C-alpha positions in Angstrom: 155.2 98.8 94.6 151.5 99.6 94.6 149.4 100.7 91.5 145.8 101.4 90.1 143.9 99.2 88.3 140.6 99.3 87.2 137.9 96.7 86.3 134.7 96.8 84.0 131.4 95.4 86.1 128.0 95.9 85.2 127.6 98.9 87.1 130.6 100.6 85.5 134.2 101.1 85.8 135.7 100.5 89.3 139.3 101.5 90.8 141.3 99.1 93.0 144.8 99.8 94.7 147.1 96.8 93.9 150.2 96.2 96.2 151.9 93.9 98.0 150.8 92.8 101.4 152.8 92.2 104.9 152.5 88.4 103.6 154.0 88.9 100.3 150.7 87.9 98.7 149.0 90.7 96.3 146.2 92.1 97.8 143.4 94.4 95.8 141.7 97.0 97.3 138.5 98.3 96.3 139.3 102.0 95.7 136.0 103.3 94.2 134.3 104.4 91.1 136.5 107.7 90.5 140.0 107.9 89.8 141.0 110.7 91.9 139.7 108.7 94.7 141.9 105.5 93.8 144.9 107.8 93.4 144.3 109.6 97.0 144.1 105.8 98.5 147.1 105.0 96.5 149.1 107.8 98.0 148.1 107.1 101.5 148.9 103.2 100.7 152.4 104.0 99.3 152.8 106.3 102.3 152.1 103.7 104.9 153.9 100.8 103.0 157.2 103.2 103.3 156.4 103.9 107.1 156.0 100.2 108.1 152.5 100.9 109.5 150.1 99.3 106.9 148.1 96.2 108.3 148.5 97.9 111.9 145.1 99.6 113.1 145.0 103.4 114.2 143.5 103.8 117.4 140.0 105.7 117.4 137.2 105.3 119.8 133.6 105.1 117.8 132.4 108.7 119.5 135.5 110.3 117.3 135.3 107.7 114.2 131.4 109.0 113.6 132.7 112.8 114.2 135.4 112.1 111.3 132.9 110.1 109.2 130.4 112.2 108.9 132.9 115.1 108.3 134.8 113.6 106.0 132.4 111.2 104.0 128.8 111.9 105.0 128.7 115.5 104.6 130.3 116.0 101.0 128.4 112.4 99.6 124.7 112.1 100.7 122.1 114.4 100.2 121.1 117.2 103.3 118.3 115.0 104.2 120.2 111.4 104.0 123.0 113.5 106.2 120.2 114.3 109.0 118.9 110.9 109.3 122.7 109.6 109.4 123.1 112.1 112.1 119.9 111.3 114.2 120.9 107.2 114.0 124.5 108.2 115.3 123.3 110.1 118.3 120.2 108.4 119.0 121.2 105.0 118.7 125.0 103.8 118.0 126.1 106.5 120.2 124.8 105.3 124.0 126.1 101.9 123.1 129.6 102.0 121.2 130.6 105.6 122.2 133.5 105.1 123.9 134.4 101.8 123.0 137.6 101.5 120.4 136.8 100.5 117.1 139.2 97.7 117.2 137.8 96.6 120.3 134.1 96.4 119.1 133.7 92.0 118.2 130.7 90.6 116.3 129.7 89.7 119.6 128.9 93.1 120.7 127.8 94.0 117.7 125.0 91.6 118.3 124.5 92.2 121.5 123.5 95.7 120.3 121.1 94.1 117.9 119.4 92.1 120.6 119.2 94.8 123.1 117.6 97.6 120.7 114.9 94.7 119.7 114.5 93.9 123.1 113.7 98.1 123.8 110.7 97.7 121.3 112.3 99.1 118.8 110.9 98.0 115.2 113.0 95.4 113.3 112.9 97.8 110.4 114.6 100.6 112.3 117.1 97.9 114.0 117.6 96.8 110.4 118.5 100.7 109.2 120.8 101.5 112.2 122.9 98.1 111.3 122.9 99.1 107.7 124.3 102.6 108.7 127.0 100.9 111.0 128.2 98.3 108.4 128.7 101.6 105.9 130.7 103.3 109.0 132.7 99.9 109.7 133.7 99.6 105.6 135.1 102.9 105.6 136.9 102.4 109.0 138.7 99.5 106.9 139.6 101.2 104.1 141.2 104.5 106.5 143.3 101.9 108.5 141.0 101.8 111.4 140.2 98.2 111.0 141.0 95.2 109.2 137.6 93.4 109.7 133.9 94.4 109.9 132.9 93.1 113.2 129.1 93.3 112.3 130.0 91.4 109.0 127.9 88.3 110.0 125.2 90.2 112.2 121.9 88.5 112.0 119.5 91.1 111.8 115.7 90.5 113.2 113.1 89.6 110.7 110.9 92.0 109.3 107.0 91.5 108.8 106.5 91.8 105.3 104.0 94.9 104.7 100.7 93.8 103.3 100.8 96.1 100.1 97.7 98.6 99.4 97.2 99.5 95.9 93.5 100.4 94.4 91.0 98.5 92.2 90.6 99.9 88.8 86.8 100.5 89.9 88.3 102.2 93.2 90.8 104.3 91.0 87.4 105.9 89.3 85.2 106.3 92.3 88.5 108.1 93.5 89.2 110.6 91.0 85.6 111.4 90.1 85.6 112.4 93.9 88.4 115.0 93.3 88.5 118.2 94.1 88.7 119.4 90.5 91.9 121.5 91.3 93.5 118.5 92.7 92.3 115.9 90.0 95.1 116.4 87.5 97.7 116.0 90.3 95.8 112.5 91.6 95.5 111.4 87.9 99.4 111.7 87.3 100.2 110.2 90.5 97.8 106.9 89.5 98.7 107.2 85.6 102.4 107.5 86.0 104.0 105.7 89.5 106.1 108.7 90.5 106.6 109.3 93.6 104.6 112.6 95.2 108.0 114.7 95.8 108.7 113.9 92.2 105.2 115.1 91.0 105.4 117.8 93.3 109.0 119.2 91.3 107.4 118.9 88.1 107.8 121.3 85.8 106.1 122.2 82.3 108.9 121.8 80.4 109.6 118.3 81.9 106.3 117.1 80.1 106.1 116.6 76.6 102.3 116.1 75.5 103.2 115.5 71.3 105.5 112.5 72.4 103.0 111.4 75.5 106.7 111.5 77.9 107.2 113.0 81.5 110.6 113.6 82.1 111.9 113.4 85.6 114.3 115.0 86.8 114.2 116.3 90.5 112.5 115.7 93.8 111.0 118.1 96.2 110.6 117.9 100.1 109.1 120.5 102.1 112.2 120.3 104.6 114.7 120.0 102.1 113.6 121.4 99.0 114.5 120.5 95.9 117.3 117.7 94.9 118.2 115.1 92.4 116.9 111.7 92.7 118.6 109.6 94.9 119.7 107.4 91.9 120.7 107.7 88.4 117.5 105.2 87.4 115.7 107.9 89.3 116.0 110.5 86.2 113.9 109.0 83.7 111.1 109.4 81.0 107.9 107.7 81.7 105.7 107.1 79.2 102.0 108.6 79.6 98.5 107.4 78.6 96.4 109.4 76.0 93.9 110.0 78.9 96.7 111.8 80.9 97.9 113.6 78.0 94.6 115.0 77.1 94.1 116.0 81.3 97.3 117.8 81.4 97.2 119.6 78.3 93.7 121.1 79.2 95.2 121.7 82.7 98.3 123.2 81.6 96.2 125.6 78.9 94.0 127.0 81.6 97.1 127.7 83.5 98.7 129.4 81.3 102.5 130.2 83.0 106.0 129.9 81.5 108.0 126.5 80.6 110.3 126.8 83.6 107.2 127.2 86.2 105.9 124.3 88.2 103.3 122.3 87.0 100.9 121.7 90.2 101.7 125.3 92.4 99.7 126.5 94.9 98.7 130.3 94.6 102.3 132.3 95.1 103.4 130.0 92.2 105.2 127.7 95.0 105.0 123.7 95.2 102.0 122.5 96.8 102.3 121.5 100.4 102.3 117.7 100.7 100.9 118.1 104.3 97.8 120.2 103.8 97.1 118.5 100.1 96.8 115.1 102.3 94.4 116.4 104.6 92.0 118.8 102.9 92.3 116.8 99.6 93.5 113.4 99.0 92.0 111.9 102.2 88.6 113.5 101.7 88.7 112.3 98.2 89.2 109.1 99.1 86.4 108.9 102.0 83.7 110.2 99.5 84.5 107.7 97.1 84.0 105.5 99.8 87.4 103.7 99.4 89.3 102.4 101.7 92.2 104.7 103.4 95.7 104.8 101.7 98.5 106.6 101.6 100.0 108.8 98.7 102.9 106.4 97.6 99.8 103.8 97.5 99.2 105.3 94.1 102.4 104.3 93.1 101.4 100.3 93.7 98.3 100.8 92.0 100.1 102.2 88.9 102.3 98.8 88.9 99.4 96.6 90.2 97.8 98.4 87.2 101.0 97.6 84.0 101.3 94.3 85.8 97.7 93.4 85.1 97.9 94.2 81.6 101.0 92.1 81.0 103.7 94.5 80.3 107.1 93.8 80.5 108.9 93.5 83.8 111.7 95.7 82.2 109.4 98.4 81.2 107.9 98.3 84.7 111.2 98.9 86.0 112.1 102.1 84.2 108.6 103.6 84.6 109.2 103.2 88.4 112.6 104.3 88.1 114.1 101.1 90.2 117.5 101.0 90.4 117.5 97.3 89.9 115.1 94.4 88.6 115.3 92.8 92.0 113.8 95.8 93.7 111.2 95.8 91.2 110.6 91.7 91.8 111.0 91.8 95.1 108.2 94.6 95.5 105.7 93.4 92.6 106.9 89.7 92.3 103.7 88.2 94.3 101.2 90.1 91.7 103.2 88.3 88.5 101.9 85.2 88.9 98.1 86.3 88.3 99.3 87.2 85.0 100.6 83.7 84.1 97.6 81.9 83.9 96.8 80.2 80.5 100.8 80.5 79.9 101.1 77.0 79.2 98.5 76.4 76.8 99.9 80.0 75.3 103.4 78.2 74.7 102.0 75.2 73.4 100.1 76.9 70.7 103.2 79.1 69.8 105.6 76.4 69.8 103.4 73.5 68.4 100.0 75.1 66.6 98.1 71.7 65.2 101.2 69.8 64.9 101.4 66.0 66.6 103.9 66.1 68.9 105.6 63.3 70.6 108.2 63.0 73.2 111.2 61.7 71.7 113.1 60.7 74.6 113.6 56.7 75.1 111.0 55.5 77.9 111.3 52.4 79.6 109.8 49.5 77.9 106.1 48.7 77.7 105.5 52.5 77.9 103.4 54.0 75.6 104.6 57.6 73.8 102.6 60.7 75.8 101.1 63.4 73.1 101.7 66.8 74.0 98.6 68.8 74.9 97.4 70.8 72.2 98.3 67.9 69.5 95.5 65.5 67.9 97.0 62.3 68.7 
């Protein structure tokens, strides 16, 4: 008999379909976060149990499965921008290699051969890994839909990616850059460097998203010139960013000067539409960097600059995660963890002063006979 069960985890409730497999052992199959998805999966399991086909893979070529996966999953679950990206990866990379092969005939060795082939062709490790990640996602659904019993890419060894050196501006470079900016774009660039918001998030800001009294900026959406407005990719992307007093005054003056409706964009062109990113980069951003005598960087590096600044101030890493809108603390640590040791200077002395102050404290553990007790740093003994 099959039924639905649920478990509460750190990321919320997850549903499972529980049933007795062909060997009589209880099986727990992940069915997603939505009850209706679990119910649909339960109906399929019950149908296959009744027909005696459970555990027997259906035959389908990679080409046909790709079409089915894009139509039945990607088109209804991901954003248009992500869908287009998936389509291009499948067409340009996965299809030429796996196209006519039936899913059940794809082996771990063949997947590893694909990785080696792509690496030898000159494709960057980052791009190769991107295609393998998509392949694993597709195989996960192939298992769930009854086309595979195991993931042939499960143990695939990806090429090592060279860690790209992070670029960010020093406080002096930030001041020079902002001073060199065109007054019309000064508020936009100041918002980027003083909030760490992404370019698309800044271009999508509406006046109602900025609460000057509470010094908070709300991120609800993002803008892309090709795909328009969309919600952030993750729940944590929707956030409230605490802003500084200086930025509050900059935005207050800017929005008062450009008197518009609450629903209007904060930063817009003369037609009331979002600022064109490419035009802004070519005509305003890079020239301002050059006038300031600052090294050429990407707009996204202003986000890194903001992170480096607040880390240098000793802000709590959890607060930094919330400000930047990272989905997990791991992402924050992986991206900016190397900057944290600079903040740890003097930690030992601060810990001693907190615990021991001027008291004489000795190690209480037993020592080998004949050794002297050693006072802890900061004591008078």
